[in-house]
C-alpha positions in Angstrom: 125.2 14.8 31.1 125.3 18.4 32.3 122.0 19.2 33.9 120.7 22.8 33.7 120.0 24.4 37.1 117.3 27.0 37.1 117.1 29.5 39.9 114.1 31.8 40.5 114.4 35.1 42.2 112.0 37.9 43.0 112.9 41.5 41.9 112.0 44.7 43.6 108.6 44.9 41.9 107.7 41.3 43.0 108.2 39.7 39.6 109.7 36.3 39.4 112.8 36.1 37.3 114.2 32.8 36.1 118.0 32.3 35.7 120.2 29.5 34.6 123.0 28.9 37.1 126.2 29.1 35.0 128.9 28.8 37.7 129.7 29.5 41.3 133.1 31.1 42.1 134.7 31.8 45.4 136.6 35.1 45.9 137.9 36.5 49.3 136.0 33.8 51.3 132.7 34.7 49.6 130.8 32.8 47.0 129.3 34.5 43.9 126.9 33.1 41.3 127.1 33.7 37.6 123.6 33.6 36.3 122.2 33.7 32.8 118.6 35.4 32.5 116.3 32.9 30.8 114.2 35.7 29.1 117.4 36.9 27.3 118.3 33.8 25.3 119.0 36.0 22.2 121.7 38.0 24.1 124.1 35.4 25.2 126.6 38.0 26.5 124.4 39.1 29.4 125.4 37.4 32.6 124.3 38.5 36.0 126.6 38.4 39.0 125.1 37.9 42.4 126.5 37.2 45.9 125.6 33.8 47.2 124.6 33.6 50.8 123.8 30.4 52.8 120.7 30.5 55.0 120.5 27.2 56.9 120.0 24.6 54.1 118.9 27.2 51.5 121.0 29.5 49.3 120.0 33.2 48.9 121.1 35.3 45.9 121.8 38.9 46.7 122.4 41.8 44.4 125.9 43.3 44.9 125.2 47.0 45.7 128.8 47.9 46.4 130.4 49.0 43.2 133.9 48.3 44.4 133.1 44.7 45.4 131.2 44.1 42.1 134.2 45.4 40.1 136.7 43.3 42.1 134.7 40.1 41.6 134.1 40.9 37.9 137.8 41.4 37.3 138.6 38.2 39.1 136.1 36.2 37.0 137.5 37.8 33.9 141.0 36.7 34.9 139.7 33.1 35.3 138.3 33.3 31.8 141.6 34.6 30.5 143.4 31.6 32.1 140.9 29.1 30.6 141.6 30.6 27.1 145.4 30.0 27.4 
């Protein structure tokens, strides 16, 4: 049975946002999380990509502010999807 993992983060306005953890991928010695916003169940194409940082025993999800880093990771993930489809 594939158990759903729910992650809660706090946005800049202090609102709690719930995400379903879809996958964790490693790229250039850094882990990234693919998250699906729970409030957007009707738009299944919307995934959120965040940097995954370890803080002791806890994991922190960080927004990727660097556009180059975001694009590289997004392209890498898309290439993984393309391989899966073959």
